[in-house]
The first five atom37 places (N, CA, C, CB, O) and aatype in JSON, in Angstrom:
{
  "aatype": [20, 20, 20, 20, 20, 20, 20, 20, 20, 20, 20, 20, 20, 20, 20, 20, 20, 20, 20, 20, 20, 20, 20, 20, 20, 20, 20, 20, 20, 20, 20, 20, 20, 20, 20, 20, 20, 20, 20, 20, 20, 20, 20, 20, 20, 20, 20, 20, 20, 20, 20, 20, 20, 20, 20, 20, 20, 20, 20, 20, 20, 20, 20, 20, 20, 20, 20, 20, 20, 20, 20, 20, 20, 20, 20, 20, 20, 20, 20, 20, 20, 20, 20, 20, 20, 20, 20, 20, 20, 20, 20, 20, 20, 20, 20, 20, 20, 20, 20, 20, 20, 20, 20, 20, 20, 20, 20, 20, 20, 20, 20, 20, 20, 20, 20, 20, 20, 20, 20, 20, 20, 20, 20, 20, 20, 20, 20, 20, 20, 20, 20, 20, 20, 20],
  "atom_mask": [
    [1, 1, 1, 1, 1],
    [1, 1, 1, 1, 1],
    [1, 1, 1, 1, 1],
    [1, 1, 1, 1, 1],
    [1, 1, 1, 1, 1],
    [1, 1, 1, 1, 1],
    [1, 1, 1, 1, 1],
    [1, 1, 1, 1, 1],
    [1, 1, 1, 1, 1],
    [1, 1, 1, 1, 1],
    [1, 1, 1, 1, 1],
    [1, 1, 1, 1, 1],
    [1, 1, 1, 1, 1],
    [1, 1, 1, 1, 1],
    [1, 1, 1, 1, 1],
    [1, 1, 1, 1, 1],
    [1, 1, 1, 1, 1],
    [1, 1, 1, 1, 1],
    [1, 1, 1, 1, 1],
    [1, 1, 1, 1, 1],
    [1, 1, 1, 1, 1],
    [1, 1, 1, 1, 1],
    [1, 1, 1, 1, 1],
    [1, 1, 1, 1, 1],
    [1, 1, 1, 1, 1],
    [1, 1, 1, 1, 1],
    [1, 1, 1, 1, 1],
    [1, 1, 1, 1, 1],
    [1, 1, 1, 1, 1],
    [1, 1, 1, 1, 1],
    [1, 1, 1, 1, 1],
    [1, 1, 1, 1, 1],
    [1, 1, 1, 1, 1],
    [1, 1, 1, 1, 1],
    [1, 1, 1, 1, 1],
    [1, 1, 1, 1, 1],
    [1, 1, 1, 1, 1],
    [1, 1, 1, 1, 1],
    [1, 1, 1, 1, 1],
    [1, 1, 1, 1, 1],
    [1, 1, 1, 1, 1],
    [1, 1, 1, 1, 1],
    [1, 1, 1, 1, 1],
    [1, 1, 1, 1, 1],
    [1, 1, 1, 1, 1],
    [1, 1, 1, 1, 1],
    [1, 1, 1, 1, 1],
    [1, 1, 1, 1, 1],
    [1, 1, 1, 1, 1],
    [1, 1, 1, 1, 1],
    [1, 1, 1, 1, 1],
    [1, 1, 1, 1, 1],
    [1, 1, 1, 1, 1],
    [1, 1, 1, 1, 1],
    [1, 1, 1, 1, 1],
    [1, 1, 1, 1, 1],
    [1, 1, 1, 1, 1],
    [1, 1, 1, 1, 1],
    [1, 1, 1, 1, 1],
    [1, 1, 1, 1, 1],
    [1, 1, 1, 1, 1],
    [1, 1, 1, 1, 1],
    [1, 1, 1, 1, 1],
    [1, 1, 1, 1, 1],
    [1, 1, 1, 1, 1],
    [1, 1, 1, 1, 1],
    [1, 1, 1, 1, 1],
    [1, 1, 1, 1, 1],
    [1, 1, 1, 1, 1],
    [1, 1, 1, 1, 1],
    [1, 1, 1, 1, 1],
    [1, 1, 1, 1, 1],
    [1, 1, 1, 1, 1],
    [1, 1, 1, 1, 1],
    [1, 1, 1, 1, 1],
    [1, 1, 1, 1, 1],
    [1, 1, 1, 1, 1],
    [1, 1, 1, 1, 1],
    [1, 1, 1, 1, 1],
    [1, 1, 1, 1, 1],
    [1, 1, 1, 1, 1],
    [1, 1, 1, 1, 1],
    [1, 1, 1, 1, 1],
    [1, 1, 1, 1, 1],
    [1, 1, 1, 1, 1],
    [1, 1, 1, 1, 1],
    [1, 1, 1, 1, 1],
    [1, 1, 1, 1, 1],
    [1, 1, 1, 1, 1],
    [1, 1, 1, 1, 1],
    [1, 1, 1, 1, 1],
    [1, 1, 1, 1, 1],
    [1, 1, 1, 1, 1],
    [1, 1, 1, 1, 1],
    [1, 1, 1, 1, 1],
    [1, 1, 1, 1, 1],
    [1, 1, 1, 1, 1],
    [1, 1, 1, 1, 1],
    [1, 1, 1, 1, 1],
    [1, 1, 1, 1, 1],
    [1, 1, 1, 1, 1],
    [1, 1, 1, 1, 1],
    [1, 1, 1, 1, 1],
    [1, 1, 1, 1, 1],
    [1, 1, 1, 1, 1],
    [1, 1, 1, 1, 1],
    [1, 1, 1, 1, 1],
    [1, 1, 1, 1, 1],
    [1, 1, 1, 1, 1],
    [1, 1, 1, 1, 1],
    [1, 1, 1, 1, 1],
    [1, 1, 1, 1, 1],
    [1, 1, 1, 1, 1],
    [1, 1, 1, 1, 1],
    [1, 1, 1, 1, 1],
    [1, 1, 1, 1, 1],
    [1, 1, 1, 1, 1],
    [1, 1, 1, 1, 1],
    [1, 1, 1, 1, 1],
    [1, 1, 1, 1, 1],
    [1, 1, 1, 1, 1],
    [1, 1, 1, 1, 1],
    [1, 1, 1, 1, 1],
    [1, 1, 1, 1, 1],
    [1, 1, 1, 1, 1],
    [1, 1, 1, 1, 1],
    [1, 1, 1, 1, 1],
    [1, 1, 1, 1, 1],
    [1, 1, 1, 1, 1],
    [1, 1, 1, 1, 1],
    [1, 1, 1, 1, 1],
    [1, 1, 1, 1, 1],
    [1, 1, 1, 1, 1],
    [1, 1, 1, 1, 1]
  ],
  "atom_positions": [
    [[-35.05, -28.07, -42.95], [-33.99, -28.98, -43.36], [-32.65, -28.3, -43.13], [-34.14, -29.41, -44.84], [-32.48, -27.12, -43.45]],
    [[-31.71, -29.01, -42.57], [-30.41, -28.42, -42.28], [-29.49, -28.53, -43.48], [-29.77, -29.1, -41.06], [-29.64, -29.43, -44.31]],
    [[-28.56, -27.61, -43.56], [-27.6, -27.62, -44.66], [-26.59, -28.74, -44.45], [-26.88, -26.26, -44.78], [-26.24, -29.04, -43.31]],
    [[-26.11, -29.37, -45.54], [-25.12, -30.43, -45.37], [-23.82, -29.86, -44.82], [-24.85, -31.14, -46.71], [-23.53, -28.67, -44.96]],
    [[-23.05, -30.74, -44.2], [-21.77, -30.32, -43.63], [-20.85, -29.85, -44.74], [-21.12, -31.47, -42.83], [-20.85, -30.44, -45.83]],
    [[-20.06, -28.81, -44.51], [-19.15, -28.34, -45.54], [-18.1, -29.39, -45.86], [-18.48, -27.04, -45.1], [-17.7, -30.18, -45.01]],
    [[-17.66, -29.38, -47.13], [-16.62, -30.32, -47.54], [-15.33, -29.99, -46.8], [-16.41, -30.28, -49.08], [-14.92, -28.83, -46.73]],
    [[-14.73, -30.98, -46.28], [-13.46, -30.8, -45.59], [-12.67, -32.09, -45.69], [-13.67, -30.39, -44.11], [-13.22, -33.15, -46.02]],
    [[-11.41, -32.0, -45.41], [-10.58, -33.2, -45.41], [-10.72, -33.89, -44.06], [-9.08, -32.84, -45.7], [-10.5, -33.29, -43.01]],
    [[-11.1, -35.15, -44.13], [-11.28, -35.92, -42.91], [-10.03, -36.78, -42.71], [-12.57, -36.81, -42.97], [-9.59, -37.45, -43.65]],
    [[-9.45, -36.78, -41.53], [-8.28, -37.63, -41.28], [-8.7, -39.09, -41.27], [-7.59, -37.25, -39.95], [-9.8, -39.41, -40.82]],
    [[-7.85, -39.99, -41.74], [-8.2, -41.42, -41.69], [-8.25, -41.89, -40.24], [-7.17, -42.26, -42.5], [-7.33, -41.66, -39.46]],
    [[-9.34, -42.55, -39.9], [-9.54, -43.07, -38.54], [-9.44, -44.58, -38.56], [-10.9, -42.62, -37.97], [-9.82, -45.22, -39.54]],
    [[-8.96, -45.14, -37.49], [-8.81, -46.59, -37.38], [-10.17, -47.26, -37.39], [-8.05, -46.95, -36.09], [-11.05, -46.9, -36.6]],
    [[-10.38, -48.24, -38.29], [-11.66, -48.95, -38.32], [-11.95, -49.7, -37.02], [-11.69, -49.92, -39.47], [-13.1, -49.86, -36.63]],
    [[-10.92, -50.15, -36.36], [-11.13, -50.88, -35.11], [-11.63, -49.94, -34.02], [-9.82, -51.57, -34.66], [-12.6, -50.25, -33.33]],
    [[-11.0, -48.79, -33.88], [-11.4, -47.85, -32.82], [-12.79, -47.28, -33.07], [-10.4, -46.71, -32.72], [-13.59, -47.18, -32.13]],
    [[-13.1, -46.92, -34.3], [-14.41, -46.34, -34.58], [-15.49, -47.41, -34.62], [-14.38, -45.56, -35.9], [-16.59, -47.2, -34.13]],
    [[-15.18, -48.55, -35.21], [-16.18, -49.6, -35.36], [-16.61, -50.22, -34.05], [-15.67, -50.65, -36.25], [-17.8, -50.43, -33.82]],
    [[-15.66, -50.53, -33.18], [-15.99, -51.15, -31.91], [-16.83, -50.21, -31.04], [-14.72, -51.55, -31.17], [-17.69, -50.66, -30.29]],
    [[-16.58, -48.93, -31.15], [-17.36, -47.94, -30.38], [-18.68, -47.59, -31.07], [-16.55, -46.67, -30.17], [-19.51, -46.91, -30.47]],
    [[-18.88, -48.05, -32.31], [-20.11, -47.76, -33.03], [-20.18, -46.32, -33.52], [-21.29, -48.05, -32.15], [-21.25, -45.71, -33.52]],
    [[-19.04, -45.78, -33.93], [-18.96, -44.4, -34.39], [-18.78, -44.33, -35.9], [-17.81, -43.66, -33.7], [-18.41, -45.31, -36.55]],
    [[-19.05, -43.16, -36.45], [-18.93, -42.93, -37.89], [-17.49, -43.15, -38.34], [-19.4, -41.5, -38.26], [-16.56, -42.69, -37.67]],
    [[-17.28, -43.85, -39.46], [-15.91, -44.11, -39.91], [-15.22, -42.87, -40.48], [-15.91, -45.19, -40.95], [-14.0, -42.85, -40.59]],
    [[-15.98, -41.83, -40.83], [-15.35, -40.63, -41.4], [-15.0, -39.62, -40.32], [-16.27, -40.0, -42.43], [-13.87, -39.14, -40.28]],
    [[-15.95, -39.27, -39.46], [-15.69, -38.21, -38.47], [-15.39, -38.76, -37.09], [-16.88, -37.28, -38.39], [-14.75, -38.07, -36.29]],
    [[-15.82, -39.98, -36.78], [-15.57, -40.58, -35.48], [-16.48, -40.05, -34.38], [-14.16, -40.35, -35.09], [-16.31, -40.42, -33.22]],
    [[-17.43, -39.2, -34.73], [-18.3, -38.6, -33.71], [-19.74, -39.05, -33.83], [-18.24, -37.1, -33.79], [-20.4, -39.29, -32.81]],
    [[-20.24, -39.18, -35.04], [-21.63, -39.59, -35.23], [-21.84, -41.05, -34.91], [-22.06, -39.31, -36.65], [-20.9, -41.83, -34.88]],
    [[-23.09, -41.41, -34.67], [-23.42, -42.79, -34.33], [-23.62, -43.63, -35.6], [-24.68, -42.85, -33.45], [-24.11, -43.13, -36.61]],
    [[-23.22, -44.87, -35.52], [-23.31, -45.8, -36.64], [-24.61, -46.59, -36.61], [-22.12, -46.75, -36.64], [-25.16, -46.94, -37.66]],
    [[-25.1, -46.89, -35.41], [-26.26, -47.77, -35.26], [-27.49, -47.03, -34.79], [-25.94, -48.87, -34.3], [-27.43, -46.03, -34.07]],
    [[-28.63, -47.56, -35.23], [-29.92, -47.09, -34.78], [-30.6, -48.31, -34.16], [-30.78, -46.47, -35.97], [-31.35, -49.01, -34.83]],
    [[-30.34, -48.57, -32.92], [-30.78, -49.79, -32.27], [-29.57, -50.69, -32.02], [-31.84, -50.53, -33.12], [-28.43, -50.22, -31.97]],
    [[-29.83, -51.99, -31.86], [-28.72, -52.89, -31.54], [-27.86, -53.21, -32.75], [-29.25, -54.18, -30.94], [-26.64, -53.1, -32.68]],
    [[-28.47, -53.6, -33.87], [-27.7, -53.97, -35.06], [-28.13, -53.23, -36.32], [-27.81, -55.43, -35.28], [-27.55, -53.46, -37.38]],
    [[-29.13, -52.38, -36.25], [-29.63, -51.67, -37.42], [-28.74, -50.47, -37.72], [-31.1, -51.23, -37.22], [-28.54, -49.61, -36.85]],
    [[-28.22, -50.41, -38.94], [-27.4, -49.26, -39.34], [-28.28, -48.05, -39.6], [-26.56, -49.59, -40.59], [-29.4, -48.18, -40.11]],
    [[-27.78, -46.88, -39.26], [-28.47, -45.64, -39.6], [-28.36, -45.42, -41.11], [-27.89, -44.43, -38.8], [-27.54, -46.05, -41.78]],
    [[-29.17, -44.51, -41.63], [-29.08, -44.15, -43.04], [-27.85, -43.31, -43.31], [-30.33, -43.41, -43.49], [-27.2, -43.44, -44.35]],
    [[-27.54, -42.43, -42.36], [-26.39, -41.53, -42.53], [-25.9, -41.08, -41.16], [-26.76, -40.3, -43.41], [-26.59, -41.24, -40.15]],
    [[-24.72, -40.5, -41.14], [-24.12, -40.0, -39.9], [-24.88, -38.75, -39.45], [-22.61, -39.69, -40.09], [-25.18, -37.88, -40.27]],
    [[-25.18, -38.66, -38.18], [-25.89, -37.5, -37.66], [-24.95, -36.31, -37.41], [-26.61, -37.86, -36.38], [-25.41, -35.23, -37.04]],
    [[-23.66, -36.51, -37.59], [-22.71, -35.42, -37.38], [-22.16, -34.86, -38.68], [-21.56, -35.89, -36.51], [-22.22, -33.65, -38.92]],
    [[-21.62, -35.73, -39.55], [-21.0, -35.26, -40.8], [-21.84, -35.53, -42.03], [-19.65, -35.9, -40.97], [-21.53, -35.01, -43.11]],
    [[-22.9, -36.32, -41.91], [-23.78, -36.58, -43.03], [-23.33, -37.69, -43.97], [-23.94, -35.36, -43.8], [-23.9, -37.83, -45.06]],
    [[-22.34, -38.49, -43.6], [-21.87, -39.58, -44.45], [-23.0, -40.58, -44.68], [-20.64, -40.29, -43.82], [-23.62, -41.05, -43.73]],
    [[-23.28, -40.89, -45.93], [-24.31, -41.86, -46.28], [-23.75, -43.26, -46.06], [-24.78, -41.67, -47.76], [-22.7, -43.62, -46.6]],
    [[-24.46, -44.06, -45.26], [-24.01, -45.42, -44.97], [-24.52, -46.43, -45.99], [-24.45, -45.82, -43.58], [-24.51, -47.63, -45.72]],
    [[-24.96, -45.97, -47.14], [-25.48, -46.86, -48.17], [-24.43, -47.81, -48.72], [-26.05, -46.04, -49.28], [-24.78, -48.85, -49.28]],
    [[-23.18, -47.48, -48.59], [-22.09, -48.34, -49.08], [-21.92, -49.58, -48.22], [-20.78, -47.56, -49.11], [-21.35, -50.58, -48.68]],
    [[-22.39, -49.54, -46.99], [-22.09, -50.58, -46.01], [-22.92, -51.83, -46.25], [-22.33, -50.05, -44.6], [-24.15, -51.77, -46.32]],
    [[-22.24, -52.95, -46.36], [-22.9, -54.23, -46.48], [-22.03, -55.3, -45.83], [-23.17, -54.58, -47.97], [-21.31, -56.02, -46.52]],
    [[-22.09, -55.42, -44.5], [-21.28, -56.43, -43.84], [-21.8, -57.85, -44.03], [-21.19, -56.13, -42.38], [-21.11, -58.81, -43.71]],
    [[-23.02, -57.98, -44.57], [-23.65, -59.27, -44.86], [-23.59, -60.19, -43.64], [-22.95, -59.95, -46.06], [-24.02, -59.8, -42.55]],
    [[-23.07, -61.4, -43.81], [-23.02, -62.36, -42.71], [-21.68, -62.37, -42.0], [-23.33, -63.74, -43.23], [-21.4, -63.28, -41.22]],
    [[-20.85, -61.38, -42.25], [-19.52, -61.34, -41.65], [-19.54, -61.39, -40.14], [-18.82, -60.11, -42.08], [-18.82, -62.2, -39.55]],
    [[-20.34, -60.54, -39.47], [-20.35, -60.59, -38.0], [-20.8, -61.96, -37.48], [-21.27, -59.51, -37.45], [-20.22, -62.47, -36.52]],
    [[-21.81, -62.54, -38.09], [-22.28, -63.86, -37.64], [-21.2, -64.93, -37.85], [-23.57, -64.26, -38.38], [-21.04, -65.81, -37.01]],
    [[-20.47, -64.85, -38.96], [-19.4, -65.81, -39.22], [-18.32, -65.73, -38.13], [-18.78, -65.56, -40.6], [-17.89, -66.76, -37.6]],
    [[-17.89, -64.51, -37.8], [-16.86, -64.36, -36.78], [-17.35, -64.82, -35.41], [-16.39, -62.92, -36.7], [-16.59, -65.42, -34.65]],
    [[-18.61, -64.54, -35.1], [-19.16, -64.98, -33.82], [-19.23, -66.5, -33.76], [-20.56, -64.37, -33.58], [-18.91, -67.1, -32.73]],
    [[-19.64, -67.12, -34.86], [-19.71, -68.58, -34.87], [-18.32, -69.18, -34.68], [-20.34, -69.09, -36.18], [-18.15, -70.12, -33.9]],
    [[-17.34, -68.64, -35.39], [-15.99, -69.2, -35.32], [-15.3, -68.95, -33.98], [-15.14, -68.64, -36.42], [-14.66, -69.84, -33.43]],
    [[-15.44, -67.73, -33.47], [-14.66, -67.36, -32.29], [-15.47, -67.29, -31.0], [-14.0, -66.05, -32.52], [-14.91, -67.11, -29.92]],
    [[-16.78, -67.43, -31.1], [-17.62, -67.39, -29.9], [-18.33, -68.69, -29.64], [-18.62, -66.29, -30.02], [-18.27, -69.24, -28.54]],
    [[-19.02, -69.19, -30.66], [-19.82, -70.4, -30.48], [-18.97, -71.65, -30.3], [-20.76, -70.58, -31.66], [-19.26, -72.5, -29.46]],
    [[-17.93, -71.75, -31.08], [-17.1, -72.96, -30.99], [-16.5, -73.1, -29.59], [-15.97, -72.92, -32.04], [-16.59, -74.19, -29.02]],
    [[-15.89, -72.06, -29.0], [-15.39, -72.22, -27.62], [-16.51, -72.49, -26.61], [-14.63, -70.98, -27.2], [-16.31, -73.23, -25.65]],
    [[-17.69, -71.9, -26.84], [-18.79, -72.14, -25.91], [-19.25, -73.59, -25.98], [-19.96, -71.19, -26.23], [-19.55, -74.19, -24.95]],
    [[-19.31, -74.14, -27.17], [-19.72, -75.55, -27.31], [-18.64, -76.47, -26.73], [-19.98, -75.91, -28.8], [-18.96, -77.47, -26.08]],
    [[-17.38, -76.14, -26.94], [-16.29, -76.93, -26.35], [-16.36, -76.89, -24.83], [-14.92, -76.42, -26.84], [-16.17, -77.91, -24.16]],
    [[-16.65, -75.71, -24.28], [-16.81, -75.57, -22.83], [-17.96, -76.44, -22.32], [-17.06, -74.09, -22.45], [-17.82, -77.12, -21.31]],
    [[-19.08, -76.42, -23.03], [-20.24, -77.21, -22.64], [-19.94, -78.71, -22.7], [-21.44, -76.87, -23.55], [-20.29, -79.46, -21.79]],
    [[-19.29, -79.12, -23.78], [-18.93, -80.54, -23.89], [-17.93, -80.95, -22.82], [-18.35, -80.82, -25.27], [-18.0, -82.06, -22.3]],
    [[-17.0, -80.08, -22.5], [-16.02, -80.39, -21.45], [-16.71, -80.6, -20.11], [-14.97, -79.26, -21.34], [-16.41, -81.55, -19.39]],
    [[-17.65, -79.7, -19.78], [-18.4, -79.86, -18.52], [-19.15, -81.18, -18.52], [-19.39, -78.68, -18.32], [-19.15, -81.91, -17.53]],
    [[-19.8, -81.49, -19.64], [-20.6, -82.71, -19.72], [-19.72, -83.96, -19.58], [-21.36, -82.76, -21.04], [-20.06, -84.87, -18.83]],
    [[-18.63, -83.99, -20.3], [-17.77, -85.18, -20.27], [-16.99, -85.31, -18.97], [-16.82, -85.16, -21.43], [-16.75, -86.42, -18.5]],
    [[-16.6, -84.21, -18.4], [-15.77, -84.25, -17.18], [-16.59, -84.54, -15.93], [-15.03, -82.94, -17.01], [-16.18, -85.33, -15.08]],
    [[-17.77, -83.9, -15.82], [-18.54, -83.98, -14.57], [-19.87, -84.72, -14.71], [-18.78, -82.6, -14.04], [-20.45, -85.15, -13.71]],
    [[-20.38, -84.86, -15.95], [-21.67, -85.49, -16.21], [-22.76, -84.9, -15.29], [-21.57, -87.01, -16.01], [-23.4, -85.63, -14.53]],
    [[-22.97, -83.58, -15.37], [-23.93, -82.93, -14.47], [-25.36, -83.1, -14.98], [-23.6, -81.44, -14.33], [-25.58, -83.47, -16.13]],
    [[-26.34, -82.81, -14.11], [-27.73, -82.81, -14.58], [-27.95, -81.64, -15.55], [-28.72, -82.71, -13.38], [-27.13, -80.73, -15.65]],
    [[-29.05, -81.68, -16.26], [-29.33, -80.67, -17.3], [-29.42, -79.26, -16.74], [-30.62, -81.0, -18.01], [-29.04, -78.31, -17.43]],
    [[-29.91, -79.08, -15.5], [-30.06, -77.73, -14.95], [-28.71, -77.03, -14.79], [-30.78, -77.79, -13.61], [-28.65, -75.8, -14.81]],
    [[-27.64, -77.79, -14.63], [-26.31, -77.17, -14.5], [-25.94, -76.48, -15.8], [-25.24, -78.23, -14.13], [-25.33, -75.41, -15.78]],
    [[-26.29, -77.07, -16.93], [-26.01, -76.43, -18.21], [-26.85, -75.16, -18.38], [-26.29, -77.41, -19.37], [-26.41, -74.21, -19.03]],
    [[-28.03, -75.14, -17.81], [-28.87, -73.93, -17.9], [-28.24, -72.75, -17.16], [-30.26, -74.2, -17.34], [-28.43, -71.6, -17.56]],
    [[-27.52, -73.02, -16.09], [-26.92, -71.91, -15.32], [-25.44, -71.67, -15.67], [-27.04, -72.2, -13.84], [-24.88, -70.65, -15.27]],
    [[-24.83, -72.58, -16.4], [-23.42, -72.36, -16.78], [-23.26, -72.18, -18.28], [-22.56, -73.52, -16.31], [-22.8, -71.14, -18.75]],
    [[-23.64, -73.19, -19.03], [-23.39, -73.19, -20.48], [-24.25, -72.21, -21.24], [-23.61, -74.57, -21.02], [-23.75, -71.51, -22.12]],
    [[-25.54, -72.13, -20.92], [-26.43, -71.24, -21.65], [-26.04, -69.77, -21.5], [-27.86, -71.45, -21.18], [-25.96, -69.07, -22.51]],
    [[-25.78, -69.27, -20.28], [-25.33, -67.87, -20.19], [-24.0, -67.63, -20.9], [-25.2, -67.46, -18.73], [-23.81, -66.59, -21.53]],
    [[-23.08, -68.58, -20.8], [-21.8, -68.43, -21.49], [-21.99, -68.38, -22.99], [-20.85, -69.58, -21.12], [-21.35, -67.58, -23.67]],
    [[-22.86, -69.22, -23.52], [-23.15, -69.24, -24.95], [-23.79, -67.93, -25.39], [-24.07, -70.42, -25.29], [-23.42, -67.38, -26.42]],
    [[-24.74, -67.43, -24.63], [-25.4, -66.16, -24.98], [-24.42, -64.99, -24.93], [-26.57, -65.9, -24.04], [-24.45, -64.11, -25.8]],
    [[-23.56, -64.96, -23.93], [-22.58, -63.86, -23.83], [-21.57, -63.88, -24.96], [-21.85, -63.95, -22.5], [-21.21, -62.83, -25.49]],
    [[-21.13, -65.06, -25.34], [-20.11, -65.13, -26.39], [-20.7, -64.99, -27.79], [-19.36, -66.44, -26.3], [-19.96, -64.79, -28.75]],
    [[-22.02, -65.08, -27.91], [-22.64, -64.99, -29.24], [-23.32, -63.65, -29.49], [-23.64, -66.09, -29.41], [-23.27, -63.14, -30.61]],
    [[-23.96, -63.07, -28.49], [-24.72, -61.84, -28.71], [-23.88, -60.59, -28.5], [-25.92, -61.81, -27.79], [-23.96, -59.66, -29.31]],
    [[-23.1, -60.55, -27.45], [-22.33, -59.33, -27.15], [-21.35, -58.91, -28.25], [-21.56, -59.53, -25.88], [-21.23, -57.71, -28.51]],
    [[-20.65, -59.82, -28.91], [-19.68, -59.37, -29.93], [-20.3, -58.96, -31.27], [-18.7, -60.46, -30.17], [-19.59, -58.41, -32.11]],
    [[-21.59, -59.2, -31.5], [-22.17, -58.91, -32.81], [-22.07, -57.43, -33.19], [-23.61, -59.34, -32.83], [-21.65, -57.11, -34.3]],
    [[-22.44, -56.54, -32.3], [-22.44, -55.11, -32.62], [-21.04, -54.57, -32.88], [-23.09, -54.33, -31.49], [-20.84, -53.91, -33.89]],
    [[-20.06, -54.83, -32.0], [-18.71, -54.33, -32.3], [-18.13, -54.92, -33.59], [-17.78, -54.64, -31.16], [-17.44, -54.21, -34.33]],
    [[-18.4, -56.19, -33.86], [-17.89, -56.79, -35.09], [-18.54, -56.18, -36.33], [-18.12, -58.31, -35.07], [-17.86, -55.94, -37.33]],
    [[-19.84, -55.92, -36.27], [-20.51, -55.31, -37.41], [-19.99, -53.89, -37.62], [-22.04, -55.3, -37.19], [-19.78, -53.47, -38.76]],
    [[-19.79, -53.14, -36.54], [-19.22, -51.8, -36.65], [-17.83, -51.83, -37.25], [-19.18, -51.14, -35.29], [-17.51, -51.0, -38.1]],
    [[-17.01, -52.77, -36.82], [-15.65, -52.88, -37.36], [-15.68, -53.19, -38.85], [-14.87, -53.98, -36.61], [-14.91, -52.61, -39.61]],
    [[-16.58, -54.09, -39.28], [-16.64, -54.44, -40.7], [-17.14, -53.27, -41.54], [-17.56, -55.65, -40.9], [-16.62, -53.04, -42.63]],
    [[-18.12, -52.53, -41.05], [-18.63, -51.37, -41.79], [-17.54, -50.29, -41.89], [-19.9, -50.78, -41.1], [-17.33, -49.72, -42.96]],
    [[-16.86, -50.03, -40.8], [-15.79, -49.02, -40.82], [-14.61, -49.47, -41.68], [-15.31, -48.72, -39.39], [-13.95, -48.63, -42.3]],
    [[-14.34, -50.76, -41.72], [-13.27, -51.26, -42.59], [-13.64, -51.09, -44.05], [-12.99, -52.74, -42.29], [-12.78, -50.8, -44.88]],
    [[-14.92, -51.27, -44.38], [-15.35, -51.06, -45.76], [-15.12, -49.61, -46.17], [-16.82, -51.44, -45.93], [-14.7, -49.35, -47.29]],
    [[-15.4, -48.68, -45.27], [-15.17, -47.26, -45.59], [-13.67, -46.96, -45.68], [-15.83, -46.35, -44.52], [-13.23, -46.3, -46.62]],
    [[-12.91, -47.45, -44.71], [-11.48, -47.16, -44.64], [-10.74, -47.66, -45.87], [-10.88, -47.79, -43.38], [-9.88, -46.96, -46.41]],
    [[-11.07, -48.88, -46.32], [-10.38, -49.48, -47.46], [-11.09, -49.21, -48.78], [-10.24, -50.95, -47.25], [-10.69, -49.74, -49.82]],
    [[-12.14, -48.4, -48.73], [-12.89, -48.0, -49.92], [-13.32, -49.23, -50.73], [-12.04, -47.06, -50.8], [-13.19, -49.27, -51.95]],
    [[-13.83, -50.23, -50.01], [-14.25, -51.44, -50.7], [-15.67, -51.28, -51.23], [-14.16, -52.66, -49.76], [-16.47, -50.53, -50.67]],
    [[-15.94, -51.98, -52.29], [-17.25, -51.92, -52.9], [-17.63, -53.25, -53.48], [-17.29, -50.85, -53.97], [-16.89, -54.23, -53.35]],
    [[-18.76, -53.28, -54.12], [-19.24, -54.5, -54.73], [-18.34, -54.89, -55.89], [-20.69, -54.33, -55.21], [-17.91, -54.02, -56.66]],
    [[-18.04, -56.17, -56.03], [-17.19, -56.64, -57.11], [-17.85, -56.49, -58.46], [-16.82, -58.09, -56.88], [-19.07, -56.65, -58.59]],
    [[-17.07, -56.17, -59.46], [-17.58, -56.0, -60.82], [-16.65, -56.71, -61.79], [-17.72, -54.51, -61.19], [-15.45, -56.8, -61.56]],
    [[-17.22, -57.18, -62.87], [-16.43, -57.8, -63.91], [-15.99, -56.72, -64.89], [-17.23, -58.92, -64.64], [-16.8, -55.91, -65.33]],
    [[-14.73, -56.71, -65.23], [-14.22, -55.75, -66.2], [-14.47, -56.28, -67.6], [-12.69, -55.47, -65.98], [-14.03, -57.38, -67.93]],
    [[-15.16, -55.52, -68.41], [-15.46, -55.95, -69.78], [-14.41, -55.45, -70.76], [-16.85, -55.45, -70.2], [-14.22, -56.04, -71.82]],
    [[-13.75, -54.39, -70.41], [-12.78, -53.78, -71.31], [-11.44, -53.72, -70.57], [-13.25, -52.33, -71.77], [-11.41, -53.34, -69.4]],
    [[-10.33, -54.1, -71.2], [-9.03, -54.02, -70.51], [-8.74, -52.63, -69.98], [-7.92, -54.45, -71.45], [-8.0, -52.49, -69.01]],
    [[-9.31, -51.6, -70.58], [-9.1, -50.24, -70.09], [-9.75, -50.0, -68.74], [-9.64, -49.25, -71.09], [-9.3, -49.15, -67.98]],
    [[-10.81, -50.77, -68.44], [-11.54, -50.61, -67.18], [-10.78, -51.16, -65.98], [-12.88, -51.29, -67.28], [-11.16, -50.88, -64.84]],
    [[-9.74, -51.92, -66.19], [-9.02, -52.58, -65.09], [-8.07, -51.65, -64.36], [-8.25, -53.76, -65.61], [-7.47, -52.05, -63.36]],
    [[-7.92, -50.44, -64.82], [-7.0, -49.52, -64.14], [-7.56, -48.95, -62.91], [-6.61, -48.43, -65.04], [-6.89, -48.16, -62.24]]
  ]
}
């Protein structure tokens, strides 16, 4: 078993730059993903535990809003403007839909995970005591 990385001050890194590249939000060198969308347990470089990360449905929401909607509008435009046979949609609309929906998922998930680290966000809690609100 290897020794944990020594404690050091890590400079704040941009969540956009580290997240889109799929890098660790603390050191910027370790990998964030183990596969296409599966998060690793921890950074392989600095040892940061990724247990805090919970992007939930955020990446899918952004893809639906900014990827699927334009793809469907494009498909409807082709249909209404040219009224092509169905095979035309298989070679135009389907690849466009797949590209705009699948490719952005990983960078968006990385950005959301790195933003959670950068802004030190956590699960919401109800304050029971006015002293706890500080």
